[in-house]
N, CA, C, O and the ligand as a Tripos MOL2 file, in Angstrom:
@<TRIPOS>MOLECULE
protein
  281   279    71     0     0
PROTEIN
NO_CHARGES

@<TRIPOS>ATOM
      1 N          23.1900   17.1950  -33.0650 N.3       1 MET1
      2 CA         23.2510   17.4020  -31.5770 C.3       1 MET1
      3 C          21.8760   17.0270  -30.9680 C.2       1 MET1
      4 O          20.8250   17.3820  -31.5010 O.2       1 MET1
      5 N          21.9250   16.3210  -29.8670 N.am      2 CYS2
      6 CA         20.6740   15.9690  -29.2000 C.3       2 CYS2
      7 C          20.8430   16.1970  -27.7030 C.2       2 CYS2
      8 O          20.3480   15.4280  -26.8790 O.2       2 CYS2
      9 N          21.5590   17.2800  -27.3700 N.am      3 ASP3
     10 CA         21.7870   17.5490  -25.9400 C.3       3 ASP3
     11 C          20.4430   17.7390  -25.2150 C.2       3 ASP3
     12 O          20.2460   17.2190  -24.1170 O.2       3 ASP3
     13 N          19.5460   18.4700  -25.8260 N.am      4 ILE4
     14 CA         18.3050   18.8200  -25.1020 C.3       4 ILE4
     15 C          17.5240   17.5610  -24.8210 C.2       4 ILE4
     16 O          16.9650   17.4090  -23.7350 O.2       4 ILE4
     17 N          17.4730   16.6210  -25.8130 N.am      5 ALA5
     18 CA         16.7140   15.4020  -25.5880 C.3       5 ALA5
     19 C          17.3460   14.5850  -24.4790 C.2       5 ALA5
     20 O          16.6530   13.9970  -23.6490 O.2       5 ALA5
     21 N          18.7090   14.5550  -24.4750 N.am      6 ASP6
     22 CA         19.3890   13.8410  -23.4170 C.3       6 ASP6
     23 C          19.0650   14.4210  -22.0350 C.2       6 ASP6
     24 O          18.8160   13.6790  -21.0850 O.2       6 ASP6
     25 N          19.0720   15.7070  -21.9410 N.am      7 LYS7
     26 CA         18.7870   16.3670  -20.6730 C.3       7 LYS7
     27 C          17.3970   16.0380  -20.1570 C.2       7 LYS7
     28 O          17.1970   15.7370  -18.9800 O.2       7 LYS7
     29 N          16.4160   16.1080  -21.1040 N.am      8 ALA8
     30 CA         15.0820   15.8030  -20.7590 C.3       8 ALA8
     31 C          14.9380   14.3530  -20.2830 C.2       8 ALA8
     32 O          14.1680   14.0660  -19.3670 O.2       8 ALA8
     33 N          15.6690   13.4670  -20.9000 N.am      9 PHE9
     34 CA         15.6460   12.0780  -20.4840 C.3       9 PHE9
     35 C          16.2120   11.9350  -19.1010 C.2       9 PHE9
     36 O          15.6380   11.2500  -18.2540 O.2       9 PHE9
     37 N          17.3690   12.5960  -18.8570 N.am     10 GLU10
     38 CA         17.9730   12.5260  -17.5280 C.3      10 GLU10
     39 C          17.0030   13.0190  -16.4420 C.2      10 GLU10
     40 O          16.8640   12.4310  -15.3700 O.2      10 GLU10
     41 N          16.3660   14.0930  -16.7730 N.am     11 ARG11
     42 CA         15.4590   14.6590  -15.8250 C.3      11 ARG11
     43 C          14.2940   13.7270  -15.4560 C.2      11 ARG11
     44 O          13.8740   13.5980  -14.3060 O.2      11 ARG11
     45 N          13.8130   13.0930  -16.5270 N.am     12 GLU12
     46 CA         12.7550   12.1130  -16.3240 C.3      12 GLU12
     47 C          13.1540   11.0060  -15.4100 C.2      12 GLU12
     48 O          12.4000   10.6000  -14.5250 O.2      12 GLU12
     49 N          14.3670   10.5080  -15.6330 N.am     13 GLU13
     50 CA         14.8810    9.3870  -14.8310 C.3      13 GLU13
     51 C          14.9780    9.8820  -13.3930 C.2      13 GLU13
     52 O          14.5800    9.1700  -12.4700 O.2      13 GLU13
     53 N          15.4830   11.0520  -13.1940 N.am     14 TRP14
     54 CA         15.7150   11.5890  -11.8710 C.3      14 TRP14
     55 C          14.3510   11.7930  -11.1710 C.2      14 TRP14
     56 O          14.2330   11.5450   -9.9710 O.2      14 TRP14
     57 N          13.3620   12.2270  -11.8930 N.am     15 GLU15
     58 CA         12.0620   12.4250  -11.2980 C.3      15 GLU15
     59 C          11.4000   11.1070  -10.9100 C.2      15 GLU15
     60 O          10.6860   11.0120   -9.9110 O.2      15 GLU15
     61 N          11.6630   10.0920  -11.7380 N.am     16 ARG16
     62 CA         11.1180    8.7760  -11.4190 C.3      16 ARG16
     63 C          11.7520    8.2510  -10.1490 C.2      16 ARG16
     64 O          11.0830    7.6970   -9.2770 O.2      16 ARG16
     65 N          13.0790    8.4410  -10.0670 N.am     17 GLU17
     66 CA         13.8160    7.9390   -8.8710 C.3      17 GLU17
     67 C          13.2660    8.6300   -7.5880 C.2      17 GLU17
     68 O          13.0130    7.9950   -6.5640 O.2      17 GLU17
     69 N          13.1020    9.9580   -7.7140 N.am     18 LEU18
     70 CA         12.5790   10.7250   -6.6140 C.3      18 LEU18
     71 C          11.2180   10.2080   -6.1620 C.2      18 LEU18
     72 O          10.9220   10.0660   -4.9760 O.2      18 LEU18
     73 N          10.4100    9.9360   -7.1850 N.am     19 ALA19
     74 CA          9.0220    9.5000   -6.8520 C.3      19 ALA19
     75 C           9.0700    8.1230   -6.1050 C.2      19 ALA19
     76 O           8.2880    7.8490   -5.1950 O.2      19 ALA19
     77 N          10.0280    7.2930   -6.5500 N.am     20 LEU20
     78 CA         10.1790    5.9870   -5.9070 C.3      20 LEU20
     79 C          10.6050    6.1740   -4.4920 C.2      20 LEU20
     80 O          10.1080    5.4780   -3.6070 O.2      20 LEU20
     81 N          11.5110    7.0900   -4.2370 N.am     21 LYS21
     82 CA         12.0360    7.3150   -2.8850 C.3      21 LYS21
     83 C          10.9900    7.8510   -1.9770 C.2      21 LYS21
     84 O          10.9470    7.5150   -0.7940 O.2      21 LYS21
     85 N          10.1070    8.7210   -2.5390 N.am     22 ASN22
     86 CA          9.1580    9.4210   -1.7050 C.3      22 ASN22
     87 C           7.9000    8.5610   -1.4900 C.2      22 ASN22
     88 O           7.0690    8.8590   -0.6320 O.2      22 ASN22
     89 N           7.7810    7.4930   -2.2840 N.am     23 ARG23
     90 CA          6.5840    6.6710   -2.1570 C.3      23 ARG23
     91 C           6.5500    6.0560   -0.7390 C.2      23 ARG23
     92 O           7.5510    5.5820   -0.2000 O.2      23 ARG23
     93 N           5.4170    6.0970   -0.2190 N.am     24 LYS24
     94 CA          5.2260    5.4980    1.1330 C.3      24 LYS24
     95 C           5.3850    3.9890    1.0950 C.2      24 LYS24
     96 O           4.8110    3.3180    0.2370 O.2      24 LYS24
     97 N           6.1510    3.4680    2.0070 N.am     25 LEU25
     98 CA          6.2920    2.0280    2.0930 C.3      25 LEU25
     99 C           4.9860    1.4220    2.6260 C.2      25 LEU25
    100 O           4.3300    1.9810    3.5050 O.2      25 LEU25
    101 N           4.6480    0.3060    2.0840 N.am     26 PRO26
    102 CA          3.3950   -0.3310    2.6180 C.3      26 PRO26
    103 C           3.6190   -0.6570    4.1230 C.2      26 PRO26
    104 O           4.7360   -0.9520    4.5490 O.2      26 PRO26
    105 N           2.5600   -0.5940    4.8750 N.am     27 ALA27
    106 CA          2.6680   -0.9100    6.3070 C.3      27 ALA27
    107 C           3.1560   -2.3840    6.4650 C.2      27 ALA27
    108 O           2.7230   -3.2850    5.7470 O.2      27 ALA27
    109 N           4.0540   -2.5720    7.4170 N.am     28 PRO28
    110 CA          4.5360   -3.9720    7.5990 C.3      28 PRO28
    111 C           3.4000   -4.8290    8.0960 C.2      28 PRO28
    112 O           2.4460   -4.3230    8.6860 O.2      28 PRO28
    113 N           3.4970   -6.1780    7.8540 N.am     29 PRO29
    114 CA          2.4150   -7.0290    8.2840 C.3      29 PRO29
    115 C           2.3150   -6.9160    9.7940 C.2      29 PRO29
    116 O           3.3120   -6.8370   10.5120 O.2      29 PRO29
    117 N           1.0230   -6.9100   10.2610 N.am     30 SER30
    118 CA          0.7820   -6.8170   11.6660 C.3      30 SER30
    119 C           0.8870   -8.2090   12.3110 C.2      30 SER30
    120 O           0.4020   -9.1830   11.7360 O.2      30 SER30
    121 N           1.4940   -8.3150   13.4630 N.am     31 PRO31
    122 CA          1.6090   -9.6320   14.1510 C.3      31 PRO31
    123 C           0.2900  -10.1170   14.6610 C.2      31 PRO31
    124 O           0.0970  -11.3050   14.9190 O.2      31 PRO31
    125 N          -0.6640   -9.1380   14.8130 N.am     32 VAL32
    126 CA         -1.9710   -9.5300   15.3230 C.3      32 VAL32
    127 C          -3.0110   -9.2280   14.2580 C.2      32 VAL32
    128 O          -2.8910   -8.2050   13.5840 O.2      32 VAL32
    129 N          -3.9990  -10.0430   14.0740 N.am     33 CYS33
    130 CA         -5.0410   -9.8840   13.0900 C.3      33 CYS33
    131 C          -5.6360   -8.4910   13.1210 C.2      33 CYS33
    132 O          -6.0160   -8.0070   14.1870 O.2      33 CYS33
    133 N          -5.7230   -7.8520   11.9960 N.am     34 ARG34
    134 CA         -6.2120   -6.4550   11.9860 C.3      34 ARG34
    135 C          -7.7010   -6.3770   11.7950 C.2      34 ARG34
    136 O          -8.2590   -5.2840   11.6980 O.2      34 ARG34
    137 N          -8.3700   -7.5430   11.7370 N.am     35 ASN35
    138 CA         -9.8500   -7.4800   11.5200 C.3      35 ASN35
    139 C         -10.5210   -7.1610   12.8180 C.2      35 ASN35
    140 O         -10.6450   -8.0040   13.7060 O.2      35 ASN35
    141 N         -10.9480   -5.9420   12.9120 N.am     36 GLY36
    142 CA        -11.7080   -5.4860   14.0830 C.3      36 GLY36
    143 C         -11.0170   -5.8500   15.3750 C.2      36 GLY36
    144 O          -9.8390   -5.5420   15.5550 O.2      36 GLY36
    145 N         -11.7400   -6.5120   16.2930 N.am     37 ASP37
    146 CA        -11.1500   -6.8350   17.6050 C.3      37 ASP37
    147 C         -10.9020   -8.3520   17.6510 C.2      37 ASP37
    148 O         -11.0220   -8.9770   18.7050 O.2      37 ASP37
    149 N         -10.5510   -8.9380   16.4760 N.am     38 CYS38
    150 CA        -10.2870  -10.3450   16.3660 C.3      38 CYS38
    151 C          -9.2100  -10.7730   17.4040 C.2      38 CYS38
    152 O          -9.4300  -11.6430   18.2460 O.2      38 CYS38
    153 N          -8.0610  -10.1220   17.2920 N.am     39 GLY39
    154 CA         -6.9800  -10.3640   18.2790 C.3      39 GLY39
    155 C          -6.2320  -11.6500   18.0870 C.2      39 GLY39
    156 O          -5.3310  -11.9300   18.8780 O.2      39 GLY39
    157 N          -6.5410  -12.4610   17.0860 N.am     40 GLU40
    158 CA         -5.7940  -13.6790   16.8350 C.3      40 GLU40
    159 C          -4.3970  -13.3250   16.2630 C.2      40 GLU40
    160 O          -4.1730  -12.2410   15.7240 O.2      40 GLU40
    161 N          -3.4770  -14.2970   16.4110 N.am     41 LYS41
    162 CA         -2.1650  -14.0770   15.8250 C.3      41 LYS41
    163 C          -2.3170  -14.1890   14.2710 C.2      41 LYS41
    164 O          -3.0700  -15.0200   13.7640 O.2      41 LYS41
    165 N          -1.5710  -13.3200   13.5480 N.am     42 SER42
    166 CA         -1.6570  -13.3470   12.0970 C.3      42 SER42
    167 C          -0.9040  -14.5350   11.5180 C.2      42 SER42
    168 O          -0.0180  -15.0980   12.1610 O.2      42 SER42
    169 N          -1.2650  -14.9050   10.3040 N.am     43 GLN43
    170 CA         -0.4620  -15.8010    9.5190 C.3      43 GLN43
    171 C           0.8390  -15.1170    9.2180 C.2      43 GLN43
    172 O           0.8900  -13.9050    9.0100 O.2      43 GLN43
    173 N           1.9160  -15.9200    9.1960 N.am     44 PRO44
    174 CA          3.2400  -15.2990    8.9060 C.3      44 PRO44
    175 C           3.2010  -14.5580    7.5790 C.2      44 PRO44
    176 O           2.7890  -15.1060    6.5570 O.2      44 PRO44
    177 N           3.6540  -13.2510    7.6130 N.am     45 GLY45
    178 CA          3.7410  -12.4590    6.3780 C.3      45 GLY45
    179 C           2.4490  -11.7580    6.0130 C.2      45 GLY45
    180 O           2.3940  -11.0580    5.0020 O.2      45 GLY45
    181 N           1.4290  -11.9260    6.7960 N.am     46 THR46
    182 CA          0.1490  -11.2590    6.5630 C.3      46 THR46
    183 C          -0.2680  -10.5190    7.7720 C.2      46 THR46
    184 O           0.3460  -10.6540    8.8300 O.2      46 THR46
    185 N          -1.3360   -9.7090    7.6450 N.am     47 SER47
    186 CA         -1.8240   -8.9780    8.7580 C.3      47 SER47
    187 C          -3.1460   -9.5170    9.2990 C.2      47 SER47
    188 O          -3.8800   -8.8360   10.0150 O.2      47 SER47
    189 N          -3.4220  -10.7820    8.9220 N.am     48 TYR48
    190 CA         -4.6890  -11.3900    9.3390 C.3      48 TYR48
    191 C          -4.4730  -12.8120    9.7330 C.2      48 TYR48
    192 O          -3.5070  -13.4440    9.3040 O.2      48 TYR48
    193 N          -5.3920  -13.3460   10.5760 N.am     49 CYS49
    194 CA         -5.2100  -14.7190   11.0310 C.3      49 CYS49
    195 C          -5.8160  -15.6670   10.0430 C.2      49 CYS49
    196 O          -5.5230  -16.8620   10.0950 O.2      49 CYS49
    197 N          -6.6310  -15.2070    9.1630 N.am     50 SER50
    198 CA         -7.2550  -16.1870    8.1810 C.3      50 SER50
    199 C          -7.7350  -15.3910    6.9620 C.2      50 SER50
    200 O          -7.9420  -14.1810    7.0430 O.2      50 SER50
    201 N          -7.9080  -16.0880    5.8320 N.am     51 PRO51
    202 CA         -8.4140  -15.3860    4.6230 C.3      51 PRO51
    203 C          -9.8210  -14.7510    4.9150 C.2      51 PRO51
    204 O         -10.1560  -13.6980    4.3740 O.2      51 PRO51
    205 N         -10.6070  -15.4090    5.7620 N.am     52 GLU52
    206 CA        -11.9160  -14.8490    6.0640 C.3      52 GLU52
    207 C         -11.7520  -13.4730    6.7490 C.2      52 GLU52
    208 O         -12.4760  -12.5290    6.4300 O.2      52 GLU52
    209 N         -10.8490  -13.3760    7.6360 N.am     53 CYS53
    210 CA        -10.6700  -12.1040    8.3760 C.3      53 CYS53
    211 C         -10.1610  -11.0710    7.4150 C.2      53 CYS53
    212 O         -10.5620   -9.9100    7.4970 O.2      53 CYS53
    213 N          -9.2840  -11.4500    6.4980 N.am     54 ARG54
    214 CA         -8.7480  -10.4670    5.5330 C.3      54 ARG54
    215 C          -9.9010   -9.9280    4.6790 C.2      54 ARG54
    216 O         -10.0630   -8.7210    4.4990 O.2      54 ARG54
    217 N         -10.6890  -10.8680    4.1650 N.am     55 GLU55
    218 CA        -11.8630  -10.4100    3.2920 C.3      55 GLU55
    219 C         -12.7670   -9.5370    4.0920 C.2      55 GLU55
    220 O         -13.2400   -8.5100    3.6060 O.2      55 GLU55
    221 N         -13.0230   -9.9390    5.3480 N.am     56 ASP56
    222 CA        -13.8960   -9.1280    6.2110 C.3      56 ASP56
    223 C         -13.3720   -7.6990    6.3240 C.2      56 ASP56
    224 O         -14.0990   -6.7220    6.1440 O.2      56 ASP56
    225 N         -12.1020   -7.6230    6.6260 N.am     57 ALA57
    226 CA        -11.4730   -6.2590    6.8530 C.3      57 ALA57
    227 C         -11.4360   -5.4760    5.5970 C.2      57 ALA57
    228 O         -11.5940   -4.2560    5.6300 O.2      57 ALA57
    229 N         -11.2270   -6.1400    4.4510 N.am     58 GLU58
    230 CA        -11.1780   -5.4210    3.1770 C.3      58 GLU58
    231 C         -12.5120   -4.9720    2.7850 C.2      58 GLU58
    232 O         -12.6340   -3.9070    2.1790 O.2      58 GLU58
    233 N         -13.5690   -5.7280    3.0940 N.am     59 ARG59
    234 CA        -14.9220   -5.3220    2.8470 C.3      59 ARG59
    235 C         -15.2680   -4.1000    3.6080 C.2      59 ARG59
    236 O         -15.8260   -3.1450    3.0690 O.2      59 ARG59
    237 N         -14.9250   -4.1270    4.9140 N.am     60 LEU60
    238 CA        -15.1330   -3.0330    5.7790 C.3      60 LEU60
    239 C         -14.4550   -1.7600    5.2730 C.2      60 LEU60
    240 O         -15.0710   -0.6960    5.2080 O.2      60 LEU60
    241 N         -13.1890   -1.8890    4.9190 N.am     61 ALA61
    242 CA        -12.4460   -0.7580    4.4320 C.3      61 ALA61
    243 C         -13.1000   -0.1630    3.1200 C.2      61 ALA61
    244 O         -13.1690    1.0500    2.9220 O.2      61 ALA61
    245 N         -13.5560   -1.0820    2.2770 N.am     62 ARG62
    246 CA        -14.2340   -0.5590    1.0530 C.3      62 ARG62
    247 C         -15.5250    0.1830    1.3730 C.2      62 ARG62
    248 O         -15.8180    1.2300    0.7950 O.2      62 ARG62
    249 N         -16.2830   -0.3740    2.2960 N.am     63 ALA63
    250 CA        -17.5290    0.2840    2.6910 C.3      63 ALA63
    251 C         -17.2180    1.6330    3.2860 C.2      63 ALA63
    252 O         -17.9010    2.6210    3.0150 O.2      63 ALA63
    253 N         -16.1580    1.6680    4.1180 N.am     64 GLU64
    254 CA        -15.7900    2.8850    4.7530 C.3      64 GLU64
    255 C         -15.4600    3.9790    3.7500 C.2      64 GLU64
    256 O         -15.8830    5.1280    3.8840 O.2      64 GLU64
    257 N         -14.6590    3.5680    2.6990 N.am     65 ARG65
    258 CA        -14.3080    4.5010    1.6650 C.3      65 ARG65
    259 C         -15.5300    5.0120    0.9120 C.2      65 ARG65
    260 O         -15.6250    6.1980    0.5950 O.2      65 ARG65
    261 N         -16.4550    4.1150    0.6320 N.am     66 GLN66
    262 CA        -17.6590    4.4990   -0.1120 C.3      66 GLN66
    263 C         -18.4770    5.4320    0.7000 C.2      66 GLN66
    264 O         -19.0660    6.3720    0.1660 O.2      66 GLN66
    265 N         -18.5310    5.1970    2.0020 N.am     67 ARG67
    266 CA        -19.3110    6.0910    2.8850 C.3      67 ARG67
    267 C         -18.7700    7.4900    2.8090 C.2      67 ARG67
    268 O         -19.5150    8.4670    2.7400 O.2      67 ARG67
    269 N         -17.4090    7.5720    2.8240 N.am     68 ARG68
    270 CA        -16.8140    8.8920    2.8110 C.3      68 ARG68
    271 C         -17.0450    9.6390    1.5000 C.2      68 ARG68
    272 O         -17.1850   10.8620    1.4980 O.2      68 ARG68
    273 N         -17.0840    8.8990    0.3710 N.am     69 VAL69
    274 CA        -17.3340    9.4870   -0.9290 C.3      69 VAL69
    275 C         -18.7590    9.9980   -1.0320 C.2      69 VAL69
    276 O         -18.9950   11.0930   -1.5430 O.2      69 VAL69
    277 N         -19.7160    9.2050   -0.5480 N.am     70 ALA70
    278 CA        -21.1300    9.5330   -0.7110 C.3      70 ALA70
    279 C         -21.5060   10.6850    0.1450 C.2      70 ALA70
    280 O         -22.6630   11.1050    0.1400 O.2      70 ALA70
    281 ZN         -8.7210  -12.6920   12.5770 Zn       71 ZN71
@<TRIPOS>BOND
     1     1     2 1
     2     2     3 1
     3     3     4 2
     4     3     5 am
     5     5     6 1
     6     6     7 1
     7     7     8 2
     8     7     9 am
     9     9    10 1
    10    10    11 1
    11    11    12 2
    12    11    13 am
    13    13    14 1
    14    14    15 1
    15    15    16 2
    16    15    17 am
    17    17    18 1
    18    18    19 1
    19    19    20 2
    20    19    21 am
    21    21    22 1
    22    22    23 1
    23    23    24 2
    24    23    25 am
    25    25    26 1
    26    26    27 1
    27    27    28 2
    28    27    29 am
    29    29    30 1
    30    30    31 1
    31    31    32 2
    32    31    33 am
    33    33    34 1
    34    34    35 1
    35    35    36 2
    36    35    37 am
    37    37    38 1
    38    38    39 1
    39    39    40 2
    40    39    41 am
    41    41    42 1
    42    42    43 1
    43    43    44 2
    44    43    45 am
    45    45    46 1
    46    46    47 1
    47    47    48 2
    48    47    49 am
    49    49    50 1
    50    50    51 1
    51    51    52 2
    52    51    53 am
    53    53    54 1
    54    54    55 1
    55    55    56 2
    56    55    57 am
    57    57    58 1
    58    58    59 1
    59    59    60 2
    60    59    61 am
    61    61    62 1
    62    62    63 1
    63    63    64 2
    64    63    65 am
    65    65    66 1
    66    66    67 1
    67    67    68 2
    68    67    69 am
    69    69    70 1
    70    70    71 1
    71    71    72 2
    72    71    73 am
    73    73    74 1
    74    74    75 1
    75    75    76 2
    76    75    77 am
    77    77    78 1
    78    78    79 1
    79    79    80 2
    80    79    81 am
    81    81    82 1
    82    82    83 1
    83    83    84 2
    84    83    85 am
    85    85    86 1
    86    86    87 1
    87    87    88 2
    88    87    89 am
    89    89    90 1
    90    90    91 1
    91    91    92 2
    92    91    93 am
    93    93    94 1
    94    94    95 1
    95    95    96 2
    96    95    97 am
    97    97    98 1
    98    98    99 1
    99    99   100 2
   100    99   101 am
   101   101   102 1
   102   102   103 1
   103   103   104 2
   104   103   105 am
   105   105   106 1
   106   106   107 1
   107   107   108 2
   108   107   109 am
   109   109   110 1
   110   110   111 1
   111   111   112 2
   112   111   113 am
   113   113   114 1
   114   114   115 1
   115   115   116 2
   116   115   117 am
   117   117   118 1
   118   118   119 1
   119   119   120 2
   120   119   121 am
   121   121   122 1
   122   122   123 1
   123   123   124 2
   124   123   125 am
   125   125   126 1
   126   126   127 1
   127   127   128 2
   128   127   129 am
   129   129   130 1
   130   130   131 1
   131   131   132 2
   132   131   133 am
   133   133   134 1
   134   134   135 1
   135   135   136 2
   136   135   137 am
   137   137   138 1
   138   138   139 1
   139   139   140 2
   140   139   141 am
   141   141   142 1
   142   142   143 1
   143   143   144 2
   144   143   145 am
   145   145   146 1
   146   146   147 1
   147   147   148 2
   148   147   149 am
   149   149   150 1
   150   150   151 1
   151   151   152 2
   152   151   153 am
   153   153   154 1
   154   154   155 1
   155   155   156 2
   156   155   157 am
   157   157   158 1
   158   158   159 1
   159   159   160 2
   160   159   161 am
   161   161   162 1
   162   162   163 1
   163   163   164 2
   164   163   165 am
   165   165   166 1
   166   166   167 1
   167   167   168 2
   168   167   169 am
   169   169   170 1
   170   170   171 1
   171   171   172 2
   172   171   173 am
   173   173   174 1
   174   174   175 1
   175   175   176 2
   176   175   177 am
   177   177   178 1
   178   178   179 1
   179   179   180 2
   180   179   181 am
   181   181   182 1
   182   182   183 1
   183   183   184 2
   184   183   185 am
   185   185   186 1
   186   186   187 1
   187   187   188 2
   188   187   189 am
   189   189   190 1
   190   190   191 1
   191   191   192 2
   192   191   193 am
   193   193   194 1
   194   194   195 1
   195   195   196 2
   196   195   197 am
   197   197   198 1
   198   198   199 1
   199   199   200 2
   200   199   201 am
   201   201   202 1
   202   202   203 1
   203   203   204 2
   204   203   205 am
   205   205   206 1
   206   206   207 1
   207   207   208 2
   208   207   209 am
   209   209   210 1
   210   210   211 1
   211   211   212 2
   212   211   213 am
   213   213   214 1
   214   214   215 1
   215   215   216 2
   216   215   217 am
   217   217   218 1
   218   218   219 1
   219   219   220 2
   220   219   221 am
   221   221   222 1
   222   222   223 1
   223   223   224 2
   224   223   225 am
   225   225   226 1
   226   226   227 1
   227   227   228 2
   228   227   229 am
   229   229   230 1
   230   230   231 1
   231   231   232 2
   232   231   233 am
   233   233   234 1
   234   234   235 1
   235   235   236 2
   236   235   237 am
   237   237   238 1
   238   238   239 1
   239   239   240 2
   240   239   241 am
   241   241   242 1
   242   242   243 1
   243   243   244 2
   244   243   245 am
   245   245   246 1
   246   246   247 1
   247   247   248 2
   248   247   249 am
   249   249   250 1
   250   250   251 1
   251   251   252 2
   252   251   253 am
   253   253   254 1
   254   254   255 1
   255   255   256 2
   256   255   257 am
   257   257   258 1
   258   258   259 1
   259   259   260 2
   260   259   261 am
   261   261   262 1
   262   262   263 1
   263   263   264 2
   264   263   265 am
   265   265   266 1
   266   266   267 1
   267   267   268 2
   268   267   269 am
   269   269   270 1
   270   270   271 1
   271   271   272 2
   272   271   273 am
   273   273   274 1
   274   274   275 1
   275   275   276 2
   276   275   277 am
   277   277   278 1
   278   278   279 1
   279   279   280 2
@<TRIPOS>SUBSTRUCTURE
     1 MET1         2 RESIDUE 1 A MET
     2 CYS2         6 RESIDUE 1 A CYS
     3 ASP3        10 RESIDUE 1 A ASP
     4 ILE4        14 RESIDUE 1 A ILE
     5 ALA5        18 RESIDUE 1 A ALA
     6 ASP6        22 RESIDUE 1 A ASP
     7 LYS7        26 RESIDUE 1 A LYS
     8 ALA8        30 RESIDUE 1 A ALA
     9 PHE9        34 RESIDUE 1 A PHE
    10 GLU10       38 RESIDUE 1 A GLU
    11 ARG11       42 RESIDUE 1 A ARG
    12 GLU12       46 RESIDUE 1 A GLU
    13 GLU13       50 RESIDUE 1 A GLU
    14 TRP14       54 RESIDUE 1 A TRP
    15 GLU15       58 RESIDUE 1 A GLU
    16 ARG16       62 RESIDUE 1 A ARG
    17 GLU17       66 RESIDUE 1 A GLU
    18 LEU18       70 RESIDUE 1 A LEU
    19 ALA19       74 RESIDUE 1 A ALA
    20 LEU20       78 RESIDUE 1 A LEU
    21 LYS21       82 RESIDUE 1 A LYS
    22 ASN22       86 RESIDUE 1 A ASN
    23 ARG23       90 RESIDUE 1 A ARG
    24 LYS24       94 RESIDUE 1 A LYS
    25 LEU25       98 RESIDUE 1 A LEU
    26 PRO26      102 RESIDUE 1 A PRO
    27 ALA27      106 RESIDUE 1 A ALA
    28 PRO28      110 RESIDUE 1 A PRO
    29 PRO29      114 RESIDUE 1 A PRO
    30 SER30      118 RESIDUE 1 A SER
    31 PRO31      122 RESIDUE 1 A PRO
    32 VAL32      126 RESIDUE 1 A VAL
    33 CYS33      130 RESIDUE 1 A CYS
    34 ARG34      134 RESIDUE 1 A ARG
    35 ASN35      138 RESIDUE 1 A ASN
    36 GLY36      142 RESIDUE 1 A GLY
    37 ASP37      146 RESIDUE 1 A ASP
    38 CYS38      150 RESIDUE 1 A CYS
    39 GLY39      154 RESIDUE 1 A GLY
    40 GLU40      158 RESIDUE 1 A GLU
    41 LYS41      162 RESIDUE 1 A LYS
    42 SER42      166 RESIDUE 1 A SER
    43 GLN43      170 RESIDUE 1 A GLN
    44 PRO44      174 RESIDUE 1 A PRO
    45 GLY45      178 RESIDUE 1 A GLY
    46 THR46      182 RESIDUE 1 A THR
    47 SER47      186 RESIDUE 1 A SER
    48 TYR48      190 RESIDUE 1 A TYR
    49 CYS49      194 RESIDUE 1 A CYS
    50 SER50      198 RESIDUE 1 A SER
    51 PRO51      202 RESIDUE 1 A PRO
    52 GLU52      206 RESIDUE 1 A GLU
    53 CYS53      210 RESIDUE 1 A CYS
    54 ARG54      214 RESIDUE 1 A ARG
    55 GLU55      218 RESIDUE 1 A GLU
    56 ASP56      222 RESIDUE 1 A ASP
    57 ALA57      226 RESIDUE 1 A ALA
    58 GLU58      230 RESIDUE 1 A GLU
    59 ARG59      234 RESIDUE 1 A ARG
    60 LEU60      238 RESIDUE 1 A LEU
    61 ALA61      242 RESIDUE 1 A ALA
    62 ARG62      246 RESIDUE 1 A ARG
    63 ALA63      250 RESIDUE 1 A ALA
    64 GLU64      254 RESIDUE 1 A GLU
    65 ARG65      258 RESIDUE 1 A ARG
    66 GLN66      262 RESIDUE 1 A GLN
    67 ARG67      266 RESIDUE 1 A ARG
    68 ARG68      270 RESIDUE 1 A ARG
    69 VAL69      274 RESIDUE 1 A VAL
    70 ALA70      278 RESIDUE 1 A ALA
    71 ZN71       281 GROUP 0 **** ****
């Protein structure tokens, strides 16, 4: 008999599904560049008008996070 093992497995599966459902969806791409007050139209499927703007915004976000930790 391995009923208990089966039940544990089912429960794990269920918990994984629940976690997937509850996971926040990533924000949809912004039609306008998110880098500060850039205001340019984003490249299709992205939130930034150019790779430079994306790097800039990511650097800022990282600095912001580090500031909060320190
Ligand atoms: Zn931009």
